[in-house]
Every structure is written in structure tokens, then in C-alpha cells.
C-alpha positions as CSV (number, residue, x, y, z in Angstrom):
1,M,-35.3,91.6,-20.3
2,F,-34.5,90.0,-16.9
3,P,-30.7,89.4,-16.8
4,S,-29.2,86.0,-15.9
5,T,-26.3,85.5,-13.5
6,M,-24.3,83.4,-16.0
7,M,-20.7,84.2,-17.1
8,D,-20.5,85.7,-20.6
9,E,-18.0,83.2,-21.9
10,E,-17.4,83.1,-25.7
11,L,-17.4,79.8,-27.5
12,N,-14.0,79.0,-29.1
13,L,-12.6,75.9,-30.9
14,W,-9.2,76.3,-29.3
15,D,-10.9,75.2,-26.0
16,F,-11.4,71.7,-27.4
17,L,-7.6,71.3,-27.9
18,E,-6.8,72.9,-24.6
19,R,-9.1,70.4,-22.8
20,A,-7.6,67.4,-24.7
21,A,-4.1,68.4,-23.9
22,E,-4.9,69.0,-20.2
23,L,-7.0,65.9,-19.6
24,F,-5.7,63.4,-22.2
25,P,-2.2,64.5,-23.0
26,R,-0.9,61.0,-23.8
27,K,-3.9,60.0,-26.0
28,E,-2.5,59.2,-29.4
29,V,-3.0,60.9,-32.8
30,V,-1.8,58.4,-35.4
31,S,-1.2,59.5,-39.1
32,R,-0.4,57.6,-42.2
33,L,1.6,60.0,-44.3
34,P,1.5,60.1,-48.1
35,T,4.7,58.1,-48.1
36,G,3.0,55.3,-46.2
37,E,5.0,55.9,-43.1
38,V,3.0,55.9,-39.8
39,H,3.6,58.9,-37.5
40,R,2.6,58.9,-33.9
41,T,2.1,61.9,-31.6
42,D,-0.4,62.8,-28.8
43,Y,-2.7,65.7,-27.8
44,A,0.1,67.3,-25.8
45,G,2.3,67.3,-28.9
46,I,-0.5,68.6,-31.1
47,H,-1.2,71.4,-28.6
48,R,2.4,72.4,-28.3
49,R,3.0,72.4,-32.1
50,A,-0.2,74.2,-32.8
51,R,1.0,77.0,-30.5
52,R,4.3,77.0,-32.5
53,L,2.4,77.1,-35.8
54,M,0.6,80.2,-34.5
55,G,4.0,81.7,-33.9
56,G,5.2,80.8,-37.3
57,L,2.2,82.2,-39.1
58,K,2.3,85.3,-37.0
59,A,5.9,85.8,-38.2
60,L,4.6,85.6,-41.8
61,G,2.2,88.4,-41.1
62,V,-1.0,86.4,-40.6
63,G,-3.4,88.2,-38.3
64,V,-7.0,88.2,-37.2
65,G,-9.4,87.6,-40.1
66,D,-6.6,86.6,-42.6
67,R,-7.3,83.4,-44.6
68,V,-4.9,80.5,-44.5
69,A,-5.7,77.8,-47.1
70,T,-4.8,74.1,-47.0
71,L,-4.6,71.5,-49.8
72,A,-4.1,68.5,-47.7
73,F,-5.5,65.1,-46.7
74,N,-6.0,63.7,-43.2
75,G,-2.8,64.0,-41.1
76,F,-1.4,65.4,-37.9
77,R,0.0,68.6,-39.4
78,H,-3.4,69.3,-41.0
79,L,-5.0,68.7,-37.5
80,E,-2.5,71.2,-36.0
81,A,-3.7,73.8,-38.6
82,Y,-7.3,73.0,-37.8
83,F,-6.7,74.5,-34.3
84,A,-3.8,76.9,-34.8
85,V,-5.4,79.0,-37.6
86,P,-8.7,79.7,-35.8
87,G,-6.8,79.7,-32.5
88,M,-5.0,82.9,-33.6
89,G,-8.2,84.5,-34.9
90,A,-7.5,83.7,-38.5
91,V,-9.7,81.7,-40.9
92,L,-8.9,78.2,-42.1
93,H,-9.8,77.6,-45.7
94,T,-9.8,73.9,-46.4
95,A,-9.5,73.7,-50.2
96,N,-10.3,70.5,-52.1
97,P,-7.3,69.2,-54.1
98,R,-9.6,66.9,-56.1
99,L,-11.2,69.9,-57.9
100,A,-10.0,70.9,-61.3
101,P,-7.0,73.2,-61.1
102,K,-8.9,76.2,-62.5
103,E,-11.6,75.8,-59.8
104,I,-8.9,75.6,-57.1
105,A,-7.3,78.8,-58.4
106,Y,-10.7,80.5,-58.5
107,I,-11.5,79.7,-54.9
108,L,-8.1,80.6,-53.5
109,N,-8.3,83.9,-55.3
110,H,-11.9,84.5,-54.3
111,A,-11.1,83.8,-50.6
112,E,-8.0,86.0,-50.9
113,D,-5.9,83.4,-49.1
114,K,-2.6,84.8,-47.7
115,V,-0.8,81.5,-47.0
116,L,-1.2,78.0,-48.6
117,L,-0.2,74.9,-46.6
118,F,-0.1,71.7,-48.8
119,D,0.9,68.1,-48.8
120,P,4.3,67.3,-50.4
121,H,2.8,64.9,-52.9
122,L,0.6,67.8,-54.3
123,L,3.7,69.9,-55.2
124,S,3.2,69.5,-59.0
125,L,-0.4,70.7,-58.6
126,V,0.7,73.7,-56.6
127,E,3.4,74.5,-59.1
128,A,0.8,74.6,-61.8
129,L,-1.5,76.8,-59.7
130,R,1.1,79.2,-58.5
131,P,1.2,81.6,-61.5
132,E,-2.6,82.0,-61.3
133,L,-2.8,82.8,-57.6
134,K,-3.1,86.6,-56.9
135,T,-3.0,86.8,-53.1
136,V,-1.0,83.9,-51.7
137,A,2.3,85.2,-50.5
138,H,3.7,82.1,-48.8
139,F,3.6,78.5,-49.9
140,V,4.3,76.0,-47.1
141,V,5.0,72.3,-47.7
142,L,3.6,70.1,-44.9
143,D,6.9,68.3,-44.5
144,G,10.4,68.7,-43.0
145,E,11.9,69.7,-46.3
146,A,10.9,72.0,-49.2
147,P,12.2,72.8,-52.7
148,E,13.6,76.2,-53.4
149,G,10.9,78.9,-53.4
150,Y,8.8,77.1,-50.8
151,L,8.8,77.0,-47.0
152,A,9.0,73.7,-45.0
153,Y,6.4,73.4,-42.4
154,E,8.8,72.2,-39.7
155,A,11.0,75.2,-40.4
156,L,8.0,77.5,-40.1
157,L,7.1,76.4,-36.6
158,G,8.2,79.2,-34.3
159,E,8.0,80.1,-30.7
160,E,4.9,79.1,-28.8
161,V,2.4,81.9,-28.6
162,D,-0.9,82.3,-26.8
163,P,-4.2,82.0,-28.7
164,V,-6.2,85.1,-29.6
165,R,-9.7,85.1,-28.2
166,V,-12.0,86.5,-30.8
167,P,-15.8,86.9,-30.5
168,E,-17.7,83.6,-30.9
169,R,-19.4,84.9,-34.0
170,A,-16.1,85.7,-35.7
171,A,-15.1,83.6,-38.7
172,C,-13.0,80.5,-38.0
173,G,-13.2,78.5,-41.3
174,M,-14.2,78.6,-44.9
175,A,-15.3,76.0,-47.5
176,Y,-16.5,76.1,-51.0
177,T,-19.3,74.1,-52.7
178,T,-18.1,71.7,-55.4
179,G,-19.5,73.9,-58.1
180,T,-21.5,71.2,-60.0
181,T,-24.0,73.9,-61.2
182,G,-21.6,76.8,-61.7
183,L,-18.7,78.5,-59.9
184,P,-18.0,77.2,-56.4
185,K,-19.7,79.3,-53.7
186,G,-18.0,80.1,-50.4
187,V,-19.4,79.5,-46.9
188,V,-17.8,81.1,-43.8
189,Y,-18.1,79.3,-40.5
190,S,-18.0,80.8,-37.0
191,H,-16.5,79.5,-33.8
192,R,-20.0,79.4,-32.3
193,A,-21.4,77.4,-35.2
194,L,-18.7,74.7,-35.2
195,V,-18.6,74.4,-31.4
196,L,-22.4,73.9,-31.2
197,H,-22.3,71.6,-34.2
198,S,-19.6,69.4,-32.8
199,L,-21.5,69.1,-29.5
200,S,-24.9,68.3,-31.0
201,A,-23.6,65.9,-33.7
202,S,-21.7,63.9,-31.0
203,L,-24.6,63.1,-28.8
204,A,-25.6,59.5,-28.1
205,D,-28.3,59.4,-30.9
206,G,-25.7,60.7,-33.4
207,T,-22.1,59.7,-33.6
208,A,-22.0,58.9,-29.8
209,L,-18.3,59.8,-29.5
210,S,-16.5,59.4,-26.2
211,E,-13.0,59.3,-24.8
212,R,-13.1,55.5,-25.2
213,D,-13.4,55.7,-29.0
214,V,-10.7,55.4,-31.6
215,V,-11.9,57.6,-34.5
216,L,-10.8,57.2,-38.1
217,P,-12.4,59.8,-40.4
218,V,-12.3,58.5,-43.9
219,V,-14.1,61.6,-45.0
220,P,-11.3,64.0,-46.0
221,M,-10.4,67.0,-43.8
222,F,-10.9,69.2,-46.9
223,H,-14.6,68.1,-47.2
224,V,-16.8,70.2,-45.0
225,N,-14.6,70.1,-41.9
226,A,-14.4,66.3,-42.2
227,W,-18.0,66.5,-40.9
228,C,-16.4,68.2,-37.8
229,L,-15.0,64.8,-36.6
230,P,-11.5,66.2,-35.9
231,Y,-13.0,68.8,-33.7
232,A,-15.5,66.5,-32.0
233,A,-12.9,63.7,-31.4
234,T,-10.5,66.3,-29.9
235,L,-13.4,67.6,-27.7
236,V,-14.1,64.2,-26.1
237,G,-10.4,63.2,-26.0
238,A,-10.7,60.2,-28.4
239,K,-7.7,58.6,-30.1
240,Q,-7.6,59.8,-33.7
241,V,-6.3,57.8,-36.6
242,L,-5.8,59.9,-39.8
243,P,-5.4,57.8,-42.9
244,G,-3.9,60.2,-45.4
245,P,-4.7,59.8,-49.1
246,R,-4.6,56.0,-49.2
247,L,-8.3,54.9,-48.8
248,D,-8.3,51.6,-50.6
249,P,-10.0,48.8,-48.6
250,A,-6.8,46.9,-47.7
251,S,-5.1,50.0,-46.4
252,L,-8.1,50.9,-44.3
253,V,-8.5,47.4,-42.9
254,E,-4.8,47.6,-41.8
255,L,-5.5,50.7,-39.9
256,F,-8.9,49.6,-38.5
257,D,-7.4,46.5,-37.0
258,G,-3.9,47.7,-36.2
259,E,-5.1,50.8,-34.3
260,G,-8.2,49.4,-32.7
261,V,-10.6,51.7,-34.6
262,T,-14.1,51.7,-33.1
263,F,-15.7,54.5,-35.2
264,T,-15.4,55.7,-38.8
265,A,-17.3,57.8,-41.3
266,G,-17.2,58.3,-45.1
267,V,-19.2,58.3,-48.4
268,P,-21.0,55.2,-49.7
269,T,-18.4,54.4,-52.4
270,V,-15.8,53.7,-49.7
271,W,-18.1,51.3,-47.8
272,L,-19.2,49.5,-51.0
273,A,-15.5,48.8,-51.8
274,L,-14.9,47.8,-48.1
275,A,-17.9,45.4,-48.1
276,D,-16.7,43.8,-51.4
277,H,-13.2,43.4,-49.9
278,L,-14.4,41.9,-46.6
279,E,-16.7,39.4,-48.4
280,A,-14.1,38.4,-50.9
281,T,-11.4,37.8,-48.2
282,G,-13.7,36.5,-45.5
283,H,-12.0,38.9,-43.1
284,R,-14.0,40.5,-40.2
285,L,-12.9,43.7,-38.6
286,K,-11.8,43.2,-35.0
287,T,-12.9,46.4,-33.2
288,L,-15.0,48.6,-35.6
289,K,-18.4,49.0,-34.0
290,R,-20.0,52.1,-35.7
291,L,-19.9,53.6,-39.1
292,V,-21.6,56.8,-40.4
293,V,-22.3,57.1,-44.1
294,G,-23.1,60.4,-45.7
295,G,-22.5,62.5,-48.8
296,S,-25.2,60.5,-50.6
297,A,-27.8,57.9,-49.7
298,A,-26.5,54.5,-48.8
299,P,-28.3,51.6,-50.5
300,K,-30.4,49.4,-48.2
301,S,-28.4,46.4,-49.5
302,L,-25.1,48.0,-48.3
303,I,-26.5,48.7,-44.8
304,A,-27.6,45.0,-44.6
305,R,-24.2,43.7,-45.7
306,L,-22.2,45.7,-43.2
307,E,-24.6,45.0,-40.3
308,R,-24.3,41.3,-41.0
309,M,-20.6,41.8,-40.3
310,G,-21.4,43.3,-36.9
311,I,-21.0,47.0,-37.8
312,E,-23.8,49.4,-36.9
313,V,-24.5,51.7,-39.8
314,R,-26.0,55.2,-39.3
315,Q,-26.9,57.5,-42.1
316,G,-26.1,61.2,-41.9
317,Y,-27.0,64.2,-44.0
318,G,-25.7,67.7,-44.6
319,L,-24.2,70.2,-47.0
320,T,-21.3,72.6,-47.1
321,E,-23.8,75.3,-46.2
322,T,-24.8,73.4,-43.0
323,S,-21.3,72.8,-41.5
324,P,-22.4,70.0,-42.4
325,V,-24.4,67.6,-40.2
326,V,-28.1,68.4,-39.8
327,V,-29.7,64.9,-39.9
328,Q,-28.7,61.6,-38.4
329,N,-30.5,58.3,-38.3
330,F,-31.2,56.3,-35.2
331,T,-34.1,54.0,-34.2
332,K,-36.5,55.5,-31.7
333,S,-36.9,53.3,-28.6
334,H,-40.6,52.6,-29.2
335,L,-39.7,51.3,-32.7
336,E,-37.3,48.6,-31.5
337,G,-40.2,46.1,-31.8
338,L,-40.2,46.4,-35.5
339,S,-39.2,43.3,-37.6
340,E,-35.6,43.1,-38.8
341,E,-36.8,44.0,-42.4
342,E,-38.8,47.0,-41.1
343,K,-35.8,48.2,-39.0
344,L,-33.6,47.9,-42.1
345,S,-36.0,50.0,-44.1
346,L,-36.0,52.6,-41.3
347,K,-32.1,52.6,-41.3
348,A,-32.2,53.3,-45.0
349,K,-34.0,56.6,-44.4
350,T,-32.0,59.7,-44.0
351,G,-33.0,60.2,-40.4
352,L,-34.1,62.8,-37.9
353,P,-32.9,66.4,-37.4
354,I,-30.3,66.7,-34.7
355,P,-30.8,69.0,-31.7
356,L,-30.9,72.8,-32.4
357,V,-31.7,72.2,-36.1
358,R,-35.1,73.2,-37.3
359,L,-36.2,71.3,-40.5
360,R,-39.2,71.4,-42.7
361,V,-40.2,69.7,-46.0
362,A,-42.0,72.4,-47.8
363,D,-43.9,73.0,-51.0
364,E,-43.2,76.0,-53.3
365,A,-45.1,78.3,-51.1
366,G,-43.1,77.4,-48.0
367,K,-45.9,75.4,-46.4
368,P,-44.8,72.0,-44.9
369,V,-46.1,69.0,-46.8
370,P,-48.0,66.2,-45.0
371,K,-45.9,63.8,-43.0
372,D,-47.2,60.8,-45.0
373,G,-44.0,59.4,-46.4
374,K,-45.3,60.2,-49.9
375,T,-45.7,63.9,-50.6
376,L,-42.5,65.5,-52.0
377,G,-41.1,68.8,-50.9
378,E,-37.9,70.7,-50.6
379,V,-35.8,70.2,-47.4
380,Q,-35.4,73.7,-45.8
381,L,-33.4,74.5,-42.6
382,R,-32.8,77.0,-39.9
383,G,-30.2,76.7,-37.1
384,P,-27.0,78.1,-35.5
385,W,-24.8,76.4,-38.0
386,I,-26.8,77.0,-41.2
387,T,-25.5,79.6,-43.6
388,R,-27.5,82.7,-44.3
389,G,-25.7,83.3,-47.6
390,Y,-22.4,83.0,-49.6
391,Y,-19.2,84.9,-49.2
392,G,-18.9,87.7,-51.8
393,N,-21.9,86.4,-53.8
394,E,-24.9,88.5,-53.2
395,A,-27.0,87.0,-56.1
396,A,-26.5,83.5,-54.8
397,S,-27.1,84.6,-51.2
398,Q,-30.5,86.1,-52.2
399,Q,-31.5,82.8,-53.8
400,A,-30.4,80.7,-50.9
401,L,-33.1,81.7,-48.5
402,T,-36.9,81.5,-48.6
403,P,-38.9,84.8,-48.0
404,D,-39.4,83.7,-44.4
405,G,-35.7,83.1,-43.8
406,W,-35.2,79.3,-44.3
407,F,-32.2,77.9,-46.1
408,R,-33.1,76.1,-49.3
409,T,-31.1,72.9,-49.7
410,G,-32.3,72.0,-53.2
411,D,-32.9,68.5,-52.0
412,V,-36.3,66.9,-52.4
413,A,-37.6,64.6,-49.7
414,V,-40.6,63.1,-47.9
415,W,-41.1,62.7,-44.2
416,D,-43.2,60.3,-42.2
417,E,-45.4,60.6,-39.1
418,E,-42.4,59.9,-36.9
419,G,-40.5,62.8,-38.4
420,Y,-38.0,60.6,-40.3
421,L,-36.7,62.4,-43.4
422,E,-36.0,60.4,-46.6
423,I,-34.1,62.3,-49.3
424,K,-35.5,61.4,-52.7
425,D,-33.3,63.4,-55.0
426,R,-31.8,66.7,-55.8
427,L,-34.3,69.1,-57.4
428,K,-32.2,69.1,-60.6
429,D,-32.0,65.3,-60.7
430,L,-35.7,64.5,-60.3
431,I,-37.1,62.9,-63.4
432,K,-40.4,64.2,-64.7
433,S,-41.9,61.6,-67.1
434,G,-45.4,62.2,-68.5
435,G,-46.1,64.7,-65.8
436,E,-45.2,62.3,-63.0
437,W,-42.1,62.4,-60.8
438,I,-39.5,59.6,-60.5
439,S,-36.8,59.5,-57.9
440,S,-33.4,58.7,-59.4
441,V,-32.0,57.8,-55.9
442,D,-34.8,55.2,-55.3
443,L,-34.0,53.5,-58.6
444,E,-30.2,53.6,-57.9
445,N,-30.5,52.1,-54.5
446,A,-32.8,49.4,-55.7
447,L,-30.5,48.5,-58.6
448,M,-27.5,48.3,-56.3
449,G,-29.4,45.7,-54.3
450,H,-29.2,43.3,-57.3
451,P,-26.3,40.9,-57.0
452,G,-25.1,41.6,-60.5
453,V,-24.8,45.3,-60.0
454,K,-21.8,47.0,-58.4
455,E,-22.9,50.6,-58.9
456,A,-25.8,52.4,-60.7
457,A,-26.5,56.0,-61.5
458,V,-29.9,57.0,-62.9
459,V,-30.4,60.3,-64.9
460,A,-33.2,62.0,-66.8
461,I,-32.8,62.0,-70.6
462,P,-35.0,64.1,-72.9
463,H,-37.8,62.0,-74.6
464,P,-40.0,63.2,-77.5
465,R,-43.2,61.8,-76.0
466,W,-42.7,61.7,-72.2
467,Q,-40.6,64.8,-71.7
468,E,-38.0,62.8,-69.8
469,R,-37.3,59.2,-69.2
470,P,-34.8,57.5,-66.8
471,L,-31.6,56.0,-68.1
472,A,-29.7,53.6,-65.8
473,V,-25.9,53.6,-66.1
474,V,-24.7,50.4,-64.5
475,V,-21.3,49.0,-63.5
476,P,-21.7,45.2,-63.5
477,R,-20.4,43.0,-60.7
478,G,-18.7,40.3,-62.8
479,E,-20.8,39.1,-65.7
480,R,-23.2,41.6,-67.2
481,P,-26.8,41.1,-66.0
482,K,-29.6,41.0,-68.6
483,E,-31.8,44.2,-68.9
484,E,-35.0,42.2,-68.4
485,E,-33.6,40.7,-65.3
486,L,-32.9,44.2,-63.9
487,R,-36.4,45.3,-64.8
488,E,-38.0,42.3,-63.0
489,H,-35.8,43.1,-60.0
490,L,-37.2,46.6,-59.9
491,L,-40.8,45.4,-60.3
492,R,-40.3,43.1,-57.3
493,A,-38.9,46.1,-55.4
494,G,-42.3,47.8,-55.8
495,F,-41.7,50.1,-58.8
496,A,-44.5,50.6,-61.3
497,R,-43.6,49.6,-64.9
498,W,-43.7,53.3,-66.1
499,Q,-41.1,54.2,-63.5
500,L,-38.5,51.7,-64.8
501,P,-35.5,52.9,-66.8
502,E,-36.2,53.3,-70.5
503,A,-32.8,51.8,-71.2
504,F,-29.6,50.5,-69.4
505,V,-26.1,51.4,-70.4
506,F,-23.2,49.2,-69.0
507,V,-19.9,50.9,-68.2
508,E,-16.7,50.1,-66.4
509,E,-16.8,53.3,-64.3
510,I,-19.2,56.1,-63.4
511,P,-17.7,59.6,-63.3
512,R,-17.7,61.2,-59.9
513,T,-17.5,64.6,-58.3
514,S,-14.6,65.6,-56.1
515,A,-16.8,64.6,-53.1
516,G,-17.3,61.0,-54.5
517,K,-20.8,61.6,-55.7
518,F,-22.0,60.5,-59.1
519,L,-21.3,63.3,-61.7
520,K,-24.8,63.2,-63.2
521,R,-24.2,66.3,-65.2
522,A,-21.6,64.5,-67.3
523,L,-23.9,61.5,-67.8
524,R,-26.8,63.7,-68.9
525,E,-24.5,65.4,-71.4
526,R,-23.1,62.1,-72.7
527,Y,-26.4,60.4,-73.3
528,K,-28.7,63.4,-74.0
529,D,-29.6,62.3,-77.5
530,L,-30.1,58.6,-76.7
531,F,-33.9,58.8,-76.8
532,G,-34.2,61.3,-79.6
533,G,-35.7,64.0,-77.4
534,G,-32.8,66.5,-77.2
């Protein structure tokens, strides 16, 4: 090997905060606390307090490689932990407070967390969990006060200490899958992975973040690193607005306009509610320019509604196992001449792999399927921020990779001649009717384009003749639409008659996972005998 003359400098997340504090010390970090109070600080303050948090955690006995868990929404203290914990060589485990208590207890025990930081309004949850936790020695309330038996965050802050420089491949964070098909599985992130991920996802054809932006991540900081937005926004020196647990449309609009937000990101359910609110009130957001939607596919109709209001919508895709972002949608320059309807259809696709991610859509033998926009295959990935397995779970780790070392996402997709990926379904959610595959996602997105449908989830139900048939579970928008009207709508959208739902069920609410996705497992169980094929 011919050696280079480059410095051997290890990548480290702490350098993001160091840069922001040095170059943009007065840039604001605004938080709405669970009480509704708005708190203001800046990067200089976050940097100083993160160094004090390192000192406080060190006094509790936290060292390199120890796990520190959080049960918290988006706020300035959580942001301090985002940098302080990996900055001292420890591992930040962002646990999801929306999971069932037994699942939270399982993941905190499995990760062997030593300290738990949590929002004050989650005290009753933590009190219920506490007797089940085997390794947590210190419980810290993210507040200035704490009840007996708990530590107050503000009292924990100690003397400022210097960061610990660990190797770039050392662990810096942990997250667990939501456990929809079994016990949650842990993924461990490295400094190298998240630094490279933050850089790549922030390029102009991705989130296009810059110092001029005002970033409000609606995606929670306990959900796959908030898609790395707290790290990326700090890296570029953007103002951050952290909304806390209040994510209703009126509360978000208040922050969007009041703080001059230019960029935001979250799951489709949030943006469906926002679009409804803006249309009902006639209000138009003053400064919001760009919006990323991820977590599940955004209906084409939602993209059209938001873009009519002057907000550019970009889809994104990723998983807990991929840190998470691996695909983002933008329109290639030579496709700008497409008609508006063609552009909208392109925007409704999942997108293109971001730099440094290798992606293939492959058949069961691992051979890439044709780029014809029709042939289904599994999305498989390689890259510097893709997991090679699961923490403490050898069986799941062996199943995660193909024989030639690609990570199996479990998502089924097609890709076209331009390389645009279009997720069609999860492998477990595809509907096989009479030997032919039907995409539940395509049906859902088409149904949500009907003016009488607020939300729709489509699931496979056993059928005595056809093996499985699709069932549509619909939340009406106002007066309930007629079933035949919905079928005609789907036929006009290009579906064959055999692909149409066998039946429609109208409900007030569709159950969801902790990440805001439809909980299809619950729907399949609830309606499994509807067609007499169970």
C-alpha cells in the first residue's frame, strides 16, 4: 500500500458542537418545554452545559462505553445529552417513551443502562418501570427539581470537563427497533457512522441544511437519532427549534411562524393533520420552505396539498438499522421538463440512495431485479452507517444479512431506469391474492387521495378461495363515503378490479405504532375471520 500524507484524525460527534460554539455562539436553540414554557439558549450555552453534564455524569461513575438512557422529547437538555454522553466516550441510548412499559423495561435492561435521564412529565411512567430495572443506578429528572429518590438535572451539572477522544469506530449511541414482530432489537451506532451520515444526508440534494436555516425536527429525538437532524443542524450552525411533546397543528404553526422556521421533518400523520388545519383556517406559513416526510410513504395527494401552499416536500427513507437515512427524493436536473403531474408522481416515489450508500433491489437469490418500475424485490443495503447485526442477538444478526453481506431491510420495492426507488410494502404486509401480489401501500395512498377519506390502512385477510384478500380500514373525512364510490376511485387510479379491497371497514381511528405508523398487526388480528378464511 502506498501511504498518503494525510493526518490520521478520528471522526467525533463532539467536533460538531465545538464548531458551532466557536463560530455561531449566539445562534439560538429554542425549546418548548412540556409545561408550554419557551426556553431560549444558544450554542455557547449548550456547549458549556454539555461539558458540565459530562462532569456530573463522571461523578456518578459513568465512563467510556457505559450506557446512558433517555426517555425524553425534543428539548435543550436532551440536546445537551446528545453531545455530552458520546463526548465523554459513553453511549447515548435514546429509549422510546411511547412503547409499552414492559418493552421499555426490556430494552433498558438489555442495554444495561447505568443512568436514566427523563422528562418530568414522564415521572409516573418511570416510577412504574423502576422496580423492573436491573442496572439503572441513577434516575435523573430533566428539570431543576426532583422528588425524593431522584436527581434533578440542574443539580447534576458539575464542573466543566474536557471531552474524551475515543476511536471513531467506538460506540456513541444505541436505539432499538419498535418490536412489531417480536422483542425489540438493539442497534449500536459509531461516531464514524453518524458523522458521515450527518454530512451525506445534509447535502443540497438531501435536506440542504445551512447556517441560514431554522430547523424544527418534529420527528422525536428518541426516534432513530431524530433522523440525525440535531447533529446535522449543529454541524452547520443552524438555529434549532425543539417543540417538546406538543405536536398538534396549532402548536406547530405557532412555532413555525413565531421562530421563522425554514425546514422541518416528520411522519406523514403529522403533515396530514397540518394540511387539514391550514386548509380549514386558510392560514399560510410565513417562512417554512422545505419539509421532509419519512417513516412511511407520503400519499401523492398530501404532497400536492402542501406544495400548493408553497412548501417543497421531499420524501426520505431509512430504518433504525440504517442510522436512519439512506434514500432521499429530489428531481434530477434533466427531468425538470416533465409535466407538473409527472413531477408529482416522481416526488411520490421514495427517491435515490444518498452518497456512500449502496442499494440494490434484489430477488431471493440476491440478484438485482430489472430497473423497469414493475418487478418487485427486497431493498438491500451496504454502507458506513448500515448495521451488520444486532446487539446481544446473534440469531437475529445472522438473519439480517444476505450471504454476500448486504443488509436485508424487509421492504419490497421496484426501481426505475433512473434509479428511483419506490417502496411498495413490507414483506410481511404484501397481499398475495390468487397467486398475484397486491401492494397495500399503493392502495392506501390512492384511497387517501379521495376527498372523503382522511386515513386508510389496507391489510391482508385470509380468504377461503383466494388465499388472501385486501381489507381497507378507513377513517372518513366528514360524511362516510359509499364503498362503490371508493372502488370507482381506485379503478380510475389504475387498479385492476381484482386488486380492489374485498371490503371496507369504517372506523374513527386506526391503531398506530410508537413511531406513528399503522399497526397492521392489530388490524389483521381484529378482522382475521371477516372473510371466513382464518
